[in-house]
C-alpha positions in Angstrom: 40.4 2.5 29.6 39.3 4.3 26.5 37.7 7.6 26.7 34.9 8.6 24.4 37.1 10.5 22.0 39.3 7.5 21.1 36.7 5.7 19.1 35.4 6.8 15.7 32.5 5.2 14.0 32.0 5.9 10.3 29.3 4.7 7.8 30.7 2.3 5.2 27.5 1.1 3.6 23.7 1.2 3.9 21.5 -1.2 1.9 17.7 -0.7 1.9 14.7 -1.3 -0.3 12.0 1.3 -1.1 8.5 1.1 0.5 6.0 -0.3 -2.0 3.9 2.8 -1.9 3.0 5.3 -4.7 4.4 8.8 -4.1 7.2 7.4 -2.0 10.1 8.7 -4.0 11.2 12.2 -4.9 14.2 13.5 -7.0 15.3 16.8 -5.7 17.0 19.8 -7.4 20.0 18.9 -5.2 20.4 15.8 -7.4 19.6 13.5 -4.6 16.7 11.0 -4.4 14.6 10.5 -1.2 12.5 7.5 -0.4 10.9 5.8 2.6 12.5 2.6 4.0 10.0 1.4 6.6 9.9 4.3 9.1 13.2 5.8 7.9 13.7 8.4 5.2 16.6 7.3 3.0 18.7 9.6 0.8 20.7 8.2 -2.1 23.0 9.7 -4.7 22.3 8.4 -8.3 25.9 9.3 -9.2 27.5 6.9 -6.8 24.5 4.5 -6.4 25.0 4.7 -2.7 22.6 5.5 0.2 24.2 8.5 1.9 22.1 8.6 5.1 18.8 7.7 6.7 16.7 10.2 8.6 15.2 8.9 11.9 12.0 10.5 13.3 8.9 8.8 12.0 7.1 6.4 14.3 5.1 4.8 11.4 5.8 3.7 7.8 6.9 6.6 5.5 4.3 7.0 2.8 5.6 9.9 0.8 8.6 12.2 0.5 8.8 15.5 -1.5 11.8 17.8 -2.0 11.5 21.6 -2.0 12.7 22.3 -4.6 12.2 19.2 -6.7 14.0 18.6 -9.9 11.2 20.6 -11.6 12.3 23.8 -9.9 16.0 23.5 -10.3 15.9 26.8 -12.3 14.6 28.6 -9.2 17.1 27.0 -6.9 20.4 28.1 -8.3 21.3 30.3 -5.3 20.0 28.1 -2.6 22.5 26.8 0.0 19.9 24.8 1.8 17.3 22.4 0.4 14.3 21.1 2.3 12.6 17.7 2.3 9.1 16.8 3.5 8.1 13.3 4.6 4.7 12.0 5.5 3.8 8.8 7.3 1.0 6.4 7.9 0.0 8.1 11.2 -0.5 11.5 9.5 2.7 13.1 10.7 4.7 15.3 8.4 8.4 16.1 9.2 10.4 18.9 7.6 14.1 18.3 7.1 16.9 20.6 6.0 20.0 19.7 4.0 23.0 22.0 3.9 24.5 21.6 0.5 27.9 22.9 1.6 28.7 20.1 4.1 26.0 17.6 3.3 24.7 17.8 6.9 21.0 17.0 7.7 18.8 18.3 10.5 15.2 17.9 11.5 13.7 21.4 11.4 10.3 20.6 12.8 7.3 18.4 12.8 4.6 20.0 10.8 1.7 20.7 13.3 -0.6 17.6 13.4 -3.1 18.2 10.7 -4.1 14.8 9.5 -5.8 12.1 11.5 -4.9 9.3 9.2 -2.0 8.4 6.8 -0.6 11.0 4.4 -1.2 10.0 0.8 0.5 12.7 -1.2 2.6 15.8 -0.7 3.3 18.2 -3.5 4.8 21.7 -3.6 6.0 24.5 -5.8 8.6 27.3 -5.5 6.7 30.6 -5.8 10.0 32.6 -5.6 13.7 31.9 -4.8 13.0 31.8 -1.1 9.3 30.9 -0.8 7.5 27.6 -1.3 3.9 26.4 -1.0 2.9 22.8 -0.5 -0.2 20.8 0.0 -0.8 17.5 1.6 -3.7 15.0 1.3 -4.7 12.2 3.7 -6.9 9.2 3.7 -9.1 11.0 6.3 -10.3 13.2 3.4 -8.6 16.3 4.6 -6.3 18.6 2.5 -3.9 21.1 4.0 -2.1 23.9 2.2 1.1 25.4 3.8 3.5 28.2 3.1 7.2 27.8 3.8 9.5 30.8 3.8 13.2 29.9 3.6 15.6 31.6 6.0 17.2 34.9 4.8 20.4 34.4 6.7 22.6 31.4 7.1 21.8 31.0 10.8 18.0 31.8 10.4 15.2 29.4 10.5 12.4 28.8 8.1 8.9 30.0 8.8 6.0 27.5 8.3 2.4 28.6 8.3 -0.8 26.7 7.5 -2.8 28.7 4.9 -5.8 26.5 4.6 -7.3 23.2 5.7 -10.4 21.7 4.2 -12.2 18.4 3.8 -13.1 16.8 0.5 -15.6 14.3 2.0 -15.5 10.6 2.3 -13.7 9.8 -1.0 -10.2 10.7 -0.2 -7.6 12.1 -2.6 -4.5 10.3 -3.5 -2.9 12.6 -6.0 -2.3 16.4 -6.2 -0.4 19.0 -8.1 -0.1 22.8 -7.7 0.9 25.5 -10.1 0.9 29.3 -10.4 -1.6 30.4 -13.0 -0.1 32.3 -15.9 -1.2 35.9 -16.6 -2.7 36.6 -13.3 -0.5 37.5 -10.3 -0.5 35.4 -7.3 -3.3 33.0 -8.2 -2.6 29.3 -7.4 -4.4 26.4 -8.8 -4.6 23.1 -7.0 -5.6 19.9 -8.8 -6.6 16.8 -6.8 -7.7 13.3 -7.8 -8.6 10.1 -6.1 -11.3 7.6 -5.4 -14.2 9.4 -7.2 -12.5 9.2 -10.6 -12.8 13.0 -11.1 -10.1 15.7 -11.1 -11.0 18.6 -8.7 -9.6 22.0 -9.3 -9.3 24.5 -6.5 -8.2 28.2 -6.9 -6.8 30.5 -4.2 -4.4 33.3 -3.6 -1.0 33.3 -2.1 -2.6 33.9 1.3 -4.9 30.9 1.2 -8.7 30.5 1.0 -9.0 27.9 -1.7 -12.4 27.6 -3.4 -13.6 24.6 -5.6 -13.5 26.0 -9.1 -14.5 23.0 -11.3 -14.1 19.3 -11.9 -12.8 17.4 -14.9 -14.5 14.1 -15.8 -13.2 11.5 -18.1 -11.3 8.9 -16.2 -13.3 5.7 -15.4 -11.2 4.5 -12.4 -9.2 6.1 -9.5 -7.0 9.0 -10.5 -3.5 8.1 -9.3 -1.2 10.9 -10.5 -1.4 14.6 -11.6 1.2 17.0 -12.8 1.0 20.6 -14.0 3.5 21.8 -16.6 5.1 25.2 -16.3 3.4 27.8 -18.5 3.7 26.9 -22.2 4.1 29.4 -25.1 1.6 28.9 -27.9 1.7 31.5 -30.8 4.1 33.6 -28.8 1.9 34.0 -25.7 2.9 32.2 -22.5 -0.7 32.0 -21.2 -1.3 28.2 -21.3 -0.9 25.6 -18.7 -1.1 21.8 -19.2 -2.2 19.3 -16.7 -1.5 15.6 -17.2 -3.4 12.9 -15.3 -3.1 9.2 -15.1 -5.5 6.6 -13.7 -6.2 3.0 -12.9 -8.2 2.9 -16.2 -4.8 2.6 -17.9 -5.2 5.9 -19.7 -3.3 9.2 -19.5 -5.1 12.5 -20.3 -3.5 15.8 -21.1 -5.7 18.8 -20.3 -5.1 22.3 -21.7 -5.9 25.4 -19.7 -5.9 28.5 -22.0 -6.3 32.0 -20.7 -9.3 33.5 -22.3 -8.7 37.0 -23.7 -11.1 39.9 -23.1 -12.6 41.9 -25.9 -10.7 45.2 -26.6 -13.3 47.4 -25.0 -12.6 45.5 -21.8 -16.3 45.3 -20.7 -15.8 41.7 -19.5 -17.1 40.0 -22.7 -14.9 37.2 -24.0 -13.9 37.0 -27.7 -15.6 34.3 -29.6 -13.0 31.8 -30.7 -13.4 30.6 -34.3 -15.3 27.4 -34.5 -12.9 24.4 -34.6 -12.7 20.9 -33.5 -11.5 22.1 -30.1 -14.8 23.8 -29.4 -16.5 20.3 -29.4 -14.3 19.0 -26.7 -14.2 22.0 -24.5 -14.5 21.4 -20.8 -15.4 23.8 -18.1 -14.1 27.3 -17.6 -11.9 27.9 -14.5 -12.4 31.3 -13.0 -9.5 32.6 -10.9 -9.7 36.1 -9.6 -10.2 38.4 -12.6 -9.0 35.9 -15.1 -10.6 32.8 -16.5 -9.3 29.8 -18.3 -10.9 27.5 -20.9 -10.1 23.9 -20.1 -10.1 21.3 -22.9 -8.9 17.8 -23.4 -5.7 18.1 -25.4 -4.9 14.4 -25.8 -5.7 10.9 -24.6 -2.7 8.7 -24.4 -3.3 4.9 -24.6 -0.5 2.5 -24.5 -0.1 1.0 -21.1 -1.7 -2.3 -20.4 -2.1 -1.9 -16.6 -2.7 0.8 -14.0 -0.7 4.0 -14.6 0.6 5.0 -11.2 2.6 8.1 -12.1 3.0 10.8 -14.8 5.4 13.7 -14.8 6.4 16.5 -17.1 10.1 16.7 -18.0 11.8 19.4 -15.9 12.3 22.8 -17.7 15.4 23.2 -19.9 17.5 26.3 -20.5 16.2 28.2 -23.6 19.6 29.7 -24.6 23.2 29.4 -23.4 23.5 33.0 -22.1 20.1 33.8 -20.7 18.2 32.6 -17.7 15.2 31.8 -19.8 13.7 28.4 -19.3 11.1 26.5 -21.3 8.8 23.6 -20.7 9.8 20.6 -22.9 6.8 18.8 -24.4 7.7 15.5 -22.9 5.9 13.3 -20.3 7.2 10.3 -18.4 4.7 7.6 -17.3 5.2 4.6 -15.1 2.8 1.6 -14.9 2.1 -1.7 -13.2 2.6 -3.3 -16.6 6.4 -3.1 -15.8 7.1 -0.3 -18.3 7.9 3.4 -18.2 7.2 5.4 -21.3 8.2 8.8 -22.6 5.5 10.6 -24.6 6.1 13.5 -27.0 4.0 15.2 -29.7 5.0 14.4 -33.2 6.8 17.3 -35.0 4.4 17.6 -37.9 1.0 16.5 -36.8 1.3 17.4 -33.1 -0.2 14.0 -32.1 1.3 12.7 -28.9 3.2 9.5 -29.4 5.1 7.0 -27.2 8.7 7.6 -28.2 10.6 5.6 -25.6 9.7 2.4 -23.7 11.9 1.0 -21.0 11.6 -1.9 -18.6 9.5 -4.3 -20.7 12.2 -7.1 -20.6 12.3 -7.5 -16.9 10.6 -10.5 -15.4 11.0 -9.3 -11.8 9.6 -5.9 -11.2 5.9 -6.9 -11.0 5.2 -3.4 -12.0 6.3 0.1 -11.2 4.9 2.4 -8.5 6.4 5.6 -9.8 8.7 7.2 -12.3 10.9 10.3 -11.9 13.0 12.6 -14.1 16.5 13.7 -13.2 16.8 17.5 -12.9 18.4 17.8 -16.4 16.1 15.3 -18.0 18.8 12.8 -19.1 17.9 10.1 -16.6 14.7 8.4 -15.5 14.1 6.4 -12.3 11.4 3.9 -11.4 10.7 2.1 -8.2 9.0 -1.2 -8.3 7.0 -3.8 -6.5 10.1 -5.6 -5.2 11.3 -2.5 -3.3 13.7 -2.1 -6.1 15.0 0.9 -8.1 15.6 0.9 -11.9 17.5 3.8 -13.5 18.1 4.5 -17.2 20.3 7.2 -18.7 20.1 8.6 -22.1 23.6 8.2 -23.6 22.5 10.0 -26.8 19.9 9.7 -29.5 17.3 8.2 -27.2 19.5 5.3 -26.3 18.5 4.6 -22.7 20.9 2.3 -20.8 20.4 0.8 -17.3 22.5 2.3 -14.5 23.6 1.0 -11.1 21.3 1.8 -8.2 21.2 1.0 -4.5 19.2 -2.1 -3.5 18.1 -3.9 -0.4 15.4 -5.6 1.5 11.9 -4.2 1.5 10.8 -5.7 4.8 12.4 -6.2 8.3 15.9 -7.7 8.1 16.0 -10.5 10.6 19.6 -11.8 10.6 23.0 -11.0 9.3 26.4 -12.7 9.2 29.9 -12.2 7.7 30.9 -14.6 5.0 33.5 -17.2 5.9 36.3 -15.2 4.3 35.0 -11.9 5.7 34.7 -10.7 2.1 31.0 -10.2 2.2 27.9 -10.1 4.4 24.8 -12.1 4.0 21.4 -11.0 5.3 18.0 -12.6 5.7 14.6 -10.9 5.7 10.9 -11.1 6.0 10.8 -10.0 2.3 11.5 -13.7 1.7 15.0 -13.2 0.3 18.6 -13.6 1.5 21.1 -11.2 -0.1 24.8 -10.9 -0.2 26.6 -7.5 -0.2 30.3 -7.0 -0.8 32.7 -4.1 -1.5 33.4 -4.1 -5.2 37.1 -3.3 -5.4 38.5 -1.4 -8.5 42.0 -1.5 -9.9 42.0 2.3 -9.4 40.4 2.9 -6.0 37.2 5.1 -5.9 37.7 8.5 -4.4 34.9 7.7 -1.8 36.7 4.6 -0.7 35.2 1.1 -1.1 31.7 1.1 -2.6 29.5 -1.8 -1.5 26.8 -3.4 -3.7 24.4 -6.3 -3.6 26.3 -9.0 -5.6 24.0 -12.0 -5.2 20.5 -13.1 -4.0 21.1 -16.7 -3.0 17.6 -17.4 -1.8 14.3 -16.1 -3.1 11.6 -17.9 -1.1 7.9 -18.3 -0.6 8.1 -17.8 3.2 9.4 -15.0 5.4 13.0 -15.8 6.4 13.7 -15.6 10.1 17.3 -16.6 10.5 20.4 -17.9 8.8 23.9 -18.9 9.7 27.1 -19.2 7.7 28.9 -22.6 7.9 32.6 -22.0 8.8 34.0 -25.2 7.4 36.7 -25.8 4.7 35.6 -26.2 1.1 32.8 -24.3 -0.5 30.8 -21.4 0.9 27.6 -22.6 2.6 24.8 -21.2 4.7 21.7 -22.6 6.4 18.5 -20.6 6.3 15.3 -20.9 8.4 12.0 -19.4 7.4 8.4 -19.6 8.5 8.4 -23.3 7.9 9.5 -26.4 9.8 12.5 -27.3 7.6 15.9 -25.6 7.6 17.6 -25.5 4.2 21.3 -25.8 3.3 22.6 -23.7 0.4 26.0 -24.1 -1.4 27.7 -21.5 -3.5 27.6 -22.1 -7.2 30.5 -21.6 -9.6 29.1 -18.4 -11.0 29.1 -16.8 -7.5 32.7 -17.9 -6.7 33.9 -16.3 -9.9 31.9 -13.2 -9.3 33.3 -12.9 -5.8 36.8 -13.2 -7.0 36.1 -10.4 -9.5 34.7 -8.2 -6.7 37.6 -8.8 -4.4 40.2 -8.6 -7.2 41.7 -11.8 -5.7 42.0 -13.6 -9.0 43.9 -16.4 -7.4 41.8 -16.9 -4.3 40.3 -20.0 -5.8 42.8 -22.3 -7.5 41.4 -24.0 -10.6 41.4 -27.2 -8.6 38.9 -25.7 -6.2 36.7 -24.5 -8.9 36.7 -27.8 -10.8 35.3 -29.5 -7.7 32.2 -27.2 -7.9 30.1 -28.9 -10.5 27.1 -26.6 -10.0 26.9 -23.4 -12.1 23.8 -21.9 -10.5 20.2 -22.6 -9.6 16.7 -22.3 -10.9 13.6 -21.1 -8.9 10.8 -23.6 -8.6 7.3 -22.5 -9.6 6.1 -22.2 -5.9 9.3 -20.4 -4.9 10.3 -23.0 -2.3 13.1 -25.3 -3.5 16.0 -24.1 -5.7 17.2 -26.7 -8.1 20.8 -26.9 -9.2 22.0 -26.2 -12.8 25.0 -28.4 -13.5 28.0 -27.3 -15.5 27.6 -30.3 -18.0 23.9 -29.6 -18.4 24.6 -26.1 -19.7 27.0 -27.3 -22.2 24.5 -29.7 -23.7 21.2 -28.0 -23.5 18.7 -29.7 -25.8 16.4 -27.6 -27.9 13.2 -27.1 -26.1 10.0 -28.4 -27.6 7.8 -25.7 -29.1 5.1 -26.2 -26.5 7.4 -25.9 -23.5 8.7 -22.5 -24.6 5.3 -20.8 -24.4 5.7 -18.2 -21.7 2.7 -18.6 -19.4 2.2 -17.3 -15.9 3.0 -20.7 -14.4 6.4 -20.9 -15.9 9.4 -19.4 -14.2 12.1 -18.1 -16.6 15.2 -20.3 -16.7 18.1 -18.8 -14.8 21.2 -17.9 -16.8 24.0 -18.2 -14.2 26.3 -15.3 -15.0 29.8 -14.4 -13.8 29.6 -10.6 -13.2 32.5 -8.3 -14.0 30.6 -5.3 -12.5 27.9 -5.1 -9.8 24.7 -6.7 -11.1 21.4 -4.9 -11.5 18.0 -5.9 -10.2 16.9 -8.1 -13.1 20.1 -10.1 -12.9 19.9 -10.4 -9.1 16.3 -11.6 -9.0 16.8 -14.6 -11.3 20.4 -15.4 -12.2 22.3 -15.3 -8.8 20.4 -18.0 -6.9 22.3 -20.7 -4.9 21.2 -24.3 -5.2 19.7 -26.0 -2.1 21.7 -29.0 -1.1 19.8 -30.4 1.9 16.7 -30.0 4.0 16.8 -30.5 7.8 13.6 -32.0 9.0 12.8 -32.2 12.7 11.3 -29.1 14.3 7.6 -29.0 15.0 7.1 -25.3 14.4 8.5 -22.4 12.3 12.3 -21.9 12.6 13.4 -19.0 14.7 17.2 -19.1 15.2 20.3 -20.8 13.9 24.0 -20.8 14.7 27.1 -22.7 13.6 30.2 -23.5 15.6 33.6 -22.0 14.8 35.1 -25.3 13.4 32.2 -25.7 11.0 31.2 -29.1 12.4 27.8 -28.4 14.1 24.8 -26.3 13.4 22.2 -25.6 16.1 18.6 -24.7 15.3 15.5 -23.7 17.3 11.9 -23.0 16.5 8.9 -21.0 17.8 7.7 -22.8 20.9 5.2 -22.7 23.8 6.2 -26.0 25.4 9.3 -27.7 26.6 9.1 -30.5 24.0 8.9 -28.0 21.1 11.5 -25.6 22.5 14.3 -28.1 22.2 17.4 -27.1 20.3 18.5 -29.5 17.6 22.1 -30.2 16.7 23.0 -31.1 13.1 26.3 -32.5 11.8 27.8 -30.5 9.0 28.4 -32.7 5.9 26.1 -35.7 6.7 23.4 -33.2 7.9 22.2 -35.8 10.4 20.5 -34.8 13.6 23.0 -35.6 16.4 21.4 -34.0 19.4 18.2 -32.6 20.9 18.8 -30.3 23.8 16.0 -29.7 26.2 16.0 -26.9 28.7 13.7 -24.0 27.8 9.9 -23.9 27.9 9.4 -21.1 25.3 11.1 -20.0 22.0 14.9 -20.0 22.1 15.6 -16.5 20.7 19.4 -16.7 20.1 22.2 -19.3 20.4 26.0 -19.0 20.2 28.9 -21.4 20.5 31.9 -20.3 22.7 35.1 -19.5 20.9 36.6 -23.0 21.7 33.3 -24.7 20.8 33.1 -26.4 24.2 29.9 -24.6 25.3 26.6 -23.7 23.6 24.8 -20.7 25.1 21.0 -20.4 24.5 18.6 -17.6 25.6 14.9 -17.7 25.5 11.6 -15.9 25.8 11.2 -17.8 29.2 13.8 -15.3 30.6 16.3 -18.1 31.2 19.7 -18.7 29.7 21.2 -22.2 29.4 24.8 -23.4 29.0 25.4 -26.8 27.4 28.8 -28.5 27.3 29.5 -30.1 24.0 32.2 -32.8 23.8 33.4 -34.5 20.7 34.7 -38.1 21.1 37.6 -39.4 19.0 35.2 -41.2 16.7 33.5 -38.0 15.8 30.4 -38.6 18.0 28.9 -35.8 20.0 27.9 -35.8 23.6 26.2 -32.9 25.4 24.9 -32.1 28.8 23.2 -29.1 30.5 25.8 -27.3 32.6 23.7 -24.6 34.0 20.3 -22.9 33.6 19.4 -19.6 35.3 16.8 -16.9 35.2 18.9 -14.1 33.8 16.5 -11.2 33.4 13.0 -10.0 34.4 11.7 -10.0 30.8 12.4 -11.8 27.5 16.1 -12.3 26.8 16.6 -11.3 23.2 20.3 -11.7 22.6 23.5 -13.1 23.8 27.2 -13.0 22.8 30.4 -14.7 24.0 33.7 -13.1 24.8 35.8 -14.1 21.7 38.8 -14.9 24.0 37.2 -16.4 27.1 34.3 -18.1 28.8 32.4 -14.9 29.7 29.2 -13.9 27.9 26.7 -11.1 27.8 22.9 -11.3 27.7 20.5 -8.5 26.7 16.8 -8.3 27.5 13.6 -6.4 27.1 14.1 -5.3 30.7 16.6 -2.7 29.2 19.6 -4.3 30.9 22.8 -6.0 29.7 24.5 -8.4 32.1 27.9 -10.0 31.9 28.4 -13.6 33.3 31.3 -16.0 33.7 31.2 -19.8 33.3 33.0 -21.6 36.2 34.1 -24.8 34.7 35.3 -26.3 38.0 32.1 -25.8 39.9 29.9 -26.3 36.8 28.1 -23.0 37.5 27.7 -19.5 36.1 28.2 -16.4 38.1 27.3 -12.8 37.4 30.3 -10.5 36.8 28.5 -7.2 36.3 25.6 -5.3 34.8 25.8 -2.3 32.5 23.8 0.8 33.5 20.1 0.6 32.5 19.5 1.5 28.8 16.7 3.8 27.5 15.1 1.0 25.4 14.9 -2.8 25.1 18.2 -4.4 24.3 17.6 -6.5 21.1 21.1 -7.3 19.8 24.6 -7.8 21.2 28.0 -8.6 19.7 31.3 -8.8 21.6 34.6 -8.1 19.9 38.0 -8.8 21.4 40.5 -6.0 21.4 44.1 -6.7 20.3 45.4 -5.5 23.7 44.5 -8.5 25.8 41.8 -11.1 26.5 40.2 -9.2 29.4 39.4 -6.3 27.2 36.6 -6.1 24.7 34.1 -3.9 22.9 30.5 -4.8 23.3 28.1 -3.5 20.6 24.6 -3.0 22.0 21.6 -2.6 19.7 18.2 -1.4 20.9 14.6 -1.4 20.0 14.7 2.4 19.2 17.4 1.7 16.6 20.2 3.1 18.6 23.6 1.4 18.7 26.1 1.9 21.5 29.7 0.6 21.9 30.8 -0.2 25.4 34.2 -0.9 26.7 34.5 -4.0 29.0 37.5 -4.7 31.1 37.3 -7.0 34.1 39.4 -9.1 36.3 37.7 -12.5 36.9 39.5 -13.3 40.2 39.1 -10.1 42.0 35.8 -9.0 40.7 34.7 -5.9 42.6 37.5 -3.4 42.3 38.8 -4.6 38.9 35.7 -4.2 36.7 35.2 -1.2 34.7 32.7 -0.5 31.9 32.4 2.7 30.0 30.3 3.9 27.1 32.8 4.3 24.3 30.5 5.9 21.7 26.9 6.3 20.8 26.6 5.9 17.1 25.2 9.0 15.3 21.4 8.6 14.7 21.8 9.7 11.0 23.8 6.5 10.3 21.9 4.3 12.8 18.7 2.3 12.5 15.3 4.1 12.7 13.7 1.1 14.4 14.6 -2.2 16.2 18.2 -3.4 15.7 17.7 -7.2 15.0 21.3 -8.4 14.8 24.9 -7.1 15.2 28.0 -8.9 13.9 31.7 -8.0 14.1 33.9 -9.0 11.3 36.8 -11.2 12.4 40.0 -9.3 11.9 43.7 -9.9 12.4 44.9 -9.4 15.9 46.8 -6.2 15.5 44.2 -4.4 13.4 43.0 -1.1 15.0 40.1 -0.9 12.6 37.1 -3.1 13.2 34.0 -3.5 11.0 30.5 -4.0 12.5 27.5 -5.1 10.4 24.0 -4.6 11.6 20.4 -5.2 10.4 17.1 -3.9 11.6 13.3 -3.6 11.3 13.8 -0.4 9.2 14.7 -2.7 6.1 18.3 -1.6 6.4 21.6 -3.5 6.4 24.5 -1.3 7.6 28.3 -1.7 7.8 30.4 0.6 10.1 34.1 1.2 10.4 35.1 1.4 14.1 38.5 2.7 14.8 39.8 2.1 18.3 42.9 4.1 19.3 
């Protein structure tokens, strides 16, 4: 029996999409990017385009994340060994995390004392010294809190968090804020807020708190969505000016100048009269802070975006000279808008008029707009996150030539099902975000120092309904899968030529498909239909002889969907390519069920597919069997009275196991006659658990199976062929949470040994050792917990499906794929000694 130390579980890959919420993303001075993936906080490295970890702790959707220090304060973070991250969720909770830069380890420092009754809308902070930070948070309950955070002085110390101030702004809540230290007066902090009343509110306060409303700036005609203070800017040699940039749903960006007013020489508090100029006509209010006051004026109005501008940000400070520590604020602003573009604005050298100097993103069909834009710490890269949960990264390779870079990608809603491709080269996942996606390790001739790096290489289905289930067809010939969504038909998809060639590039198996195989595949790719339901094939011949389109057809209207250009990729594709050019054609529809599909499975020979749908009666709850190839319905199995939640064929395909919401499991015998006909009968039905049975899994070497339920138990059963019955073998000890996913892997050492992966509603995954003796059951059965997977690589909410990769018999290393309600797809390496 294995002890706990003999099993090692390592993260291979995490795929996740970003929550579609403004203020969700933050780029830290550490060089890492944080974002919310459902209720997890995900961290990715732009250098490797890989998600490094996910931080579990939030009970609700993560609305915003914010690094201390962010990329803006890199110049104050040179000495820091530990960086901090704040994350706020839809319940009003804020959590503080700590990252140790030396070893890359994370820990949850504390939950910020509950200060908001409703969701957190924005968190923003500044470094006031090398070891002290201040941050503020706003919420849709109309409250604003200001906090002070003192970093630990010793390596073992803890940070001190104290609330300086909490006040309400009334019924019109704030959704944007920014803080800055005022130049020229020691210790005065200015806080700018904007939101639903179209005005920008400025508050002033000291380092110890007590913020008072100083003035408000009017001008925007719709909600204020983003605010950002510059660092003090030198004008005529005096560093006494601060700029504030604001953006709004009125599509405009405004730059406000705050200039320190100088006192008369005699110091009696009378301000010098500035010479009359144009600026005196557009002067705004005066901001009084302590003994200083600032004249606010509108510096510039930037018009260029055609839709709501969700974010604006000043470029992070740059080093003034090579030797010194002096930094300056570049006159450069990044804006991101729902019009699918990001723009960089800079003042023209001679006239000083602010102009749009760079525009990126306008060619993409897919993003449906950007929710936020961010600068890298050194200002050479810009990152956007979009409506499809996607990231878009551009890097300046010189002379304002901005090129797209690889980024992580994934689902932006709960991932419902996952399976390994027929060859084990890739995994395919289905989700409520209405897509199925394929991930694979992209092998390089010279292996990467971090091992295999996985990427999304195809998006076979982009649908108009939430996808609930899918199964890979394990037959000879082309790669196929069947998908089931919130509709009554199951759809069969077949890999196009462009995917087969891309996969052989990714696996470096140039010879894995002979030319003969590839010539049989006549379909190059697929086109999306206007309603997003059926995907029509594009044939190889058709591409070679495309007629010129009529002038009228080529007008790009909202109703048209751009033609796909099926592409063979020689490197991992980016979002725009995935969204349109990697679809698989739909080859068949399977009609029969009376309700939305809920689960699918295929037998190991690739001859039968079983499907079930949502049901509240025996007639609707029947399981349909479909013959692969002809796709005819060849069986309707009645047994359950409510939805069948999962099904699986035994390793020899003689039995079909089904489990249901009605707390029963059923075993059907499936026999194939010589003429290829199918006959089936119900062998046994039994109430297995006290609550819904969510999952089941067969022993890959025998006729034993496991069931897992909402009653927090896992039971192991054996099929007695002779007496046509099922008997219980054993139960695992009670778990702490509902058991929602199971997958049983055989171990090379013998058929009575196995590893059972157990996934739970709380996101936890555990691996259990099973060894049993069927004849002499009592003394011979042992179970033991092999390993509990580290929470920082596990799911943050319900595990929906687990799947072991089929490996060679003598292989010590196993791979486990999982998917969950936290939008994540994960792959683990499991080494069993």
